[in-house]
N, C-alpha and C positions, 0 to 999 in steps of 0.2 A: 526838616525831616522827609518832606516830598522830593526834595531836590537830591537827597541822597540814592545814589544808584543802586546801592545793594537793596535797600529798603523797597524801591521801585521793583526790582527784579523778584524779591520775595513776595511783594504785594500782588505782583500779577500773576506769578506762578500759582500762588495759593488761591487767587480767585479762579483761575483757569480749572484748578483741580477741583474746586466746590463747584462750578458750573459743569458738571459730569452728567447730567440728566437724572440724578438721583434725590430725592427729596433730602437725604441725609446730607448731601453735598450742599443744599443751601443752608441747612441748618447750622454746619460747620463754618459757612461763611460768617452767619450772624455771629458765632461764637468767636471767630475770628476778629470780628468787628469790635466786639464788646471788650476783649482782652487787650487790643490796641489802643493807642493814644490817639487815634486818628479824630482830628477835629473838623466836623461836617459843618455847613451852613445850613440853615433851616430847610431850604429846599432840599438836599440831600439827605438830611435827617428826616423830613417826611417820606422820602422814598424807602428809608430803611425801615421806618414804622409801618407802611403800607405792606411791604415785603413780609415782615414778621408776621402781621396779621392774616395775610393771605395764606403763609405756611402753616400756621395754627388751625385756620379754618378750610384748609384744603380748596381754596377758590381759584379762580381762572389766572389771576396774576402771577402767582407763584409757577402754576403750572406752565405758563408761557416760557418761563426761564428754563424750566425742565426740558422743553421742547428745543430751546436753544441748545442746550447741552447735547442733545440726541442727534439733532440735525447737522451740527456743525462740528467739524474736525478740530482737534485741541488746538492745531498751530493757529487756524482762523479765530479760535476763541481768546488766544493770547493776543493776536493782533488787535481784535475788536475791543478787548480791556485795556491793552497798552493805548491805543489811539483816540477812541470813543470816551472811556471812563477816565483814564488817567490823564493823558496829555489834553484832553477838550475840557471835560468837566472837574478836574481838580487843578492841575498846574495851569491850564489854559485859562480857566476861569479866574485864577488869582491874577493872572498876568492883563486879562481883560480889566478885572477891576482896578487894578494898580494904574494901569494906563487911563482908564476912565476918570480916576481920580486927579490924574495930572494934567487933564485937558483945560485949558483956559476958561471956558462958559460951563457954567453948570448945567446948561442944557446940552452940551455936546455929549455924545455917548460913544462906546464900541459895540458894534451889533455883536451877537452870539454866533452866527453861521451867515453864509451867503449861498445864494444860487445862481450858478452859472450857466448859461446856454451856449456852449461853443460855436454851434452851427445850428441853423435854422432849417438846413436840409434835411430830407427824408426820403427813405425807400419806400414809404407807403403815400397814400392821399387820402386820408380819412377826412369824412365830412365833419365839419364843424371845428376842427382843430384850430385853436387859438395861435399856434407856432406858425401856421399856414399863411398867415396873413402878412407875415414879415418878409422883406427883401431877403434875398440869399448870399449876396456878395459881401466883400469887405470884411471877410471873418478875422477874427484875432488869430495871429500867428502862435506857433508853439512857444516860442520865446516869450510872447506877450502873456500867455497863460501861465507859463513858467514863473514870470516876474508877479504875476497877479498871485499866484499861490504862495510864494514867498513873502509876498506884502502882507497877506492876512495872516500867515503863519507868525509872523513877528508882532501882529496885533493880538496872539493869543488864541486866535482862531484854528482849530484842529478839525473842523467838520465842514465839508463843503458838498452841497447838492448840485448835480450835474443834469440839467434838462435839455431841453431842444425845442423843436428838430429831434433827430435820432442820433444820440450821441456817439453812438459806436459805429457811425459812418467814419468818425475819426479816430477809430479802434487803436491803430498803430500809435497816434500821438498820444492817446490818454493813457494807454497801458504804459507807456514810457514815462509819465508823469505821475501815475499812480504808483509806479515803482520808485522814483525819484523821491516823492513824498510820502515815503513809507511811515512816517509818524502821524499822518492825516488818515481821516477816515472820510470815504466818498460813497454818497447815495446816488445811484443813476436810474433816472426815469427813461424807460426805454420800451419799445414796441417788442422786443427780445428777439427779433427775427435775425440780427447778425452775430448772437453770441453762439458760435459754434463750438465744436468739441474744444478745439485748440484755446478759444477765449475762455471758455468755462474752466478749463484746467488752470489758465493763466491766473484767472480770478482768485480760485482756490488756493494757488501757491503765494499770491500776494498777501490775500487774507485782509485787505482793508477796502473793500469794495462791495456794497450790497445792492443789487439791482431791484428795482420795482417794476414789475411788468405790466403792462396797460392791458385790462380786460374790460369789455363791454357789457357782459353778461355771458349767457351760454352761447354755444357754438353759432346758433343762427343770428344772434345780435352781433357777435364778435366779427364775423365774416361778412356781416351786412355793412358795417362801417370799414372795416379793414381791409378786407377781400378775401376772396375763396383759399382755403387752406390755412389760413392764419390760425385757427384754432388748433389744430394738430402741432402747428409750428411753435406755438406758445407753450402748448404741454410738452413738447420735445425738449424745448429751453430748459424749462423747469426741472426735467428730468436730469439734464446734463449739469445743472447748478447744484442739484441735490447729490447727485453722484460726487461731485468734488468738494462737498462739504461747505458749500458757499451760502450763507444767510441771503435769503431773497424774500420778497412778498409780492403783493399786487398792487395795482394802481387803478381805482374804478372812478369813471366819470358818471355820477348820478343825474339823470334827466328825468322829464316828466312820464318817458315811456318805460324806463328800465328800473326804477326806484325799487320796487317791491320785490323783482327777482335778486336784484344785486345786495339786497339787504336780508335776504331770505337765510334760513339755516342751512338749507341743502346747498347753497352756494358757498358758504363759508366753509362747511364740512368738505366740499369738493376740492378747494384749493389747499386747506389743512393737509389733506389726505395726499397731496403732491408735494408738502414740504414747506408751503409758504408761511413765514413767520409773523409777518405784518401786513397790514392793509391800509391803504390811505384812500380815502373817500373825498372827492372834489365835487363841487355842485357845478353844473354845466353853466356858465356864465355868458351872458349876452354882450359880448366885448367885439371890438371891430366895427366895420361897416357893415349897415344891415344885418345885425345879429339875429339869429333864428331863435325869436321869443318862445316859440311853441315848444322849444325841448327844455326850457328852464322849469323847474319843479314850481308847482304852485307854493304860495306860502304854507298851506295846510301839508302839502306833501313834504316840504323840507322839514317842517316840524316833526312830522311822523318818521322821517328818514333819521333825523337824531336820535328819536325814541328807540327806534329799531336797531340802529349802530350800538347804542348803548347796552340794550339786552343782548346783542351779539358778544359785546366785550366783557359783559358779566358771567356770561355762559362758557366761551371758548377760550381756551389758553392761545390766543393771537392777538398781538398789539393791532389795535383798531383806532384808527382817528378820523373824525369827521371834521373837517377844516372849517366849515360853515357853521357847524353846530356845536363845536367844542371851545366855544370863545371863553367860557368860565372856567374851563380846565386849564388853559394857559395864559389867563389874564388878558384876553381880548386880542386885537390886531396886531400882529407880529411886522408890519410893513414899515417901509419909510426908514429902515435902520434902526427902528425899536427893538428889534431883535433880528431881522434879516432885511435883504434887498436884492434885486434881480439884476443881474449884469448880462447885456445881450452880447451876442456874436460879434457885434461891431463895435462894442466899448460902451455903448449908450447904458446908462444906469437908470432902472425903473424902481418905483415903491414896493411893486412886487410883481409876481409873475401875471398877474391878471390886469393890473393897472398900467397899461401900455403907453405911459407919458414919462419923458424924462428931459432932464436939463443939462446934465453934466456927461462926460466921457471921461473913462479911465485913461483914454490915450493923452488927456489933455491935463487931468487932475489926479492927486493923490486919492486914493479910495476914502480915507478916513476924512478929507476934506469934503468930498461928495456926501458922505454919510451926514455931516453936520452942516449940509448947504442951507440957505434959506427956504427952498421948497421943500426939502425933508423935515426941517424944524417946524415950519407952518403945519404939517401934516401932524406931527406928534403933538403939537401945543392942543390940537383938538380932540386928543385921545381923553375919555373913550367914546368921543364922536357924538354922544347924546346925553342930554340934560340927565336922564335917569341913571346914567352909568351902567346900562343895560348891556352885559357882555354876552348875552345869548342872541345878539344882533350886532356882531362886532364888525361887519365889514364895512370899509368907506365907499365900496363901490355900490353894493346893492342895498345894504340896510341903513346906510347914511351917506346917499349918493351925493347930497350937496358939500360934503366935506372934500370929496376928489374934485368936483366940478369947481369950486371955488380956488383950491389950490392952483390945479392946471392954469385956470384963467389968470388968476394973480401973477403967477411967474412965466407965462408965456410957455408952459411945458408943451413939448412938440409929440405927436404921436409917434410911436416907434414903426407904424405901418406905412405904406406907400400911400395909402388914401386916409381921408380924416376919421376919427373914431366916433362912432355915433354917440357913445355914452355922453359926450359933451357938446357935440355939433348938431345932433338932431332934436329938434323940441319934442317929437312923438316918443323918442326912446327915453328922454329925460322925464317926461310926464309918466310914463310906464314905470321907469325906476322909482320915482316918488311915490306912486300909488302902491307899488310892491311894498316899500319900506313901510308905508304907513300900516298896510295889513299886517306885515310881519310883526311890527311894534305892537300891534292889537293884540296879537296872539302871544307874545313872549314877555310884554312887560308884566302882566300879572303872575307869570312863572316866576320872573326874576324877583319880584318884590316878596313873593312867599318864600324864595329860596333864602334870601340874604336877611330875613327875619325870622328864620326857623331855629331855635336854640340849638338843635342838633346840627347844624350845618357849620362847617369851618368858616365860612365866609362870616358868620354871626358870632360864632364862639369864641374864635380866636383874632378877629377884627384887622387891623392893620398889619399885624405880626404875620398873618397868613396871606393877606392881600400883596403884600410887599414881595412875597416870593415871586410874583409875576411882575412887579414894577407898578402894580395898580395901586395909586396913591389918592386918587381923586375922592373927596367925600360923597359917600351916598346919599345924596339930599332927601330923597323920598324915604330912606329907611330910618334916618334919626339916629342911628347907632355910630359911635365913634370910628 
């Protein structure tokens, strides 16, 4: 049915009309779903149930979709629905599942998406930026990026994250590829300074790109790190994107110094008022040579950060994700091909954007072979990385640092930087990480135990069926439930 072009056209048009910024539109979407014979997998069914509950109770989740309808143009919504929902999450997921079933080894997998940093060059020089550690030469050519996008599309992947560096340094190349791969959807992490009127207009016309604009806090904090004039530059860019009906959001690095302000209600309300639909929260990570440890949130701050983001998520119609505190929401660490991986500007492939070690290069091997390399497989075998299966401390870098160190040493994985990475090579940093992980375990293990033993929680109530939505299949030894 999904392969039928007439059904696809009707399906996309119907949802685009329903996603019109009105509550009645969302209700019509649910009616359309009930009357159709669409068969959804458990994860998609869970989404439908959550949306229906939110509509009935008038909560932030449904109101977020109303904002999408109001902030984006109909043509943009159609492309969003076509590429991200239909191509990636429906037909693409089926293709990935089929390919996965046909792989020879039961441990072999197909990732859900990829992150690509086509350049590590940037027009700014922000303190503490992880991408600033990389060399800047030997970038992938337009032809190589073209071949990569075609390769992952053949794997059923229709969602690509573009990072950097500042990706819009390669504006002409990327816009050309975004146009060519108009059946795919791209999320771009950007400082926003190179998205001028012409670029914003083109993004609105293409409809398959969502920029995530980096902010550090209010004007003082943002300009302290990014330079004078950057605050107004960012706001001007948001205005241009909003004018052209482009879905966009913010990307926030939470540090020991700014955590309270970037998770405040005033902060979220400010960027919502400027049209931001989503917000990604990243924890400042002590990576590279001589990392700045004093910027890392304390374990206590990090726990509070997660609580505050969750409060904001429940109150405001904005899609918010805290990548270091939402492990239980996505089934744990996504790295090493379990859900995604990171491809550098020079073709080297890393487990994730913050784990700066690699063994293979896409210039030498097919991506699917790299995904299922011994290096990546060994990391995946350690999942969920700790004996309690605690997904509230999901990270192999800072929560379970021995996992990354052991894999790097076993496979002689090399640092992507021009200098050694202190995560593995510096005994002082390794001890600091171990002590940090131990303290965070003390804080979160009791919370995890309570959660998975709560009869009202889906982890307990639905057991393996719910856990498998995330590929989480390891027995929770301490809980004693199936």
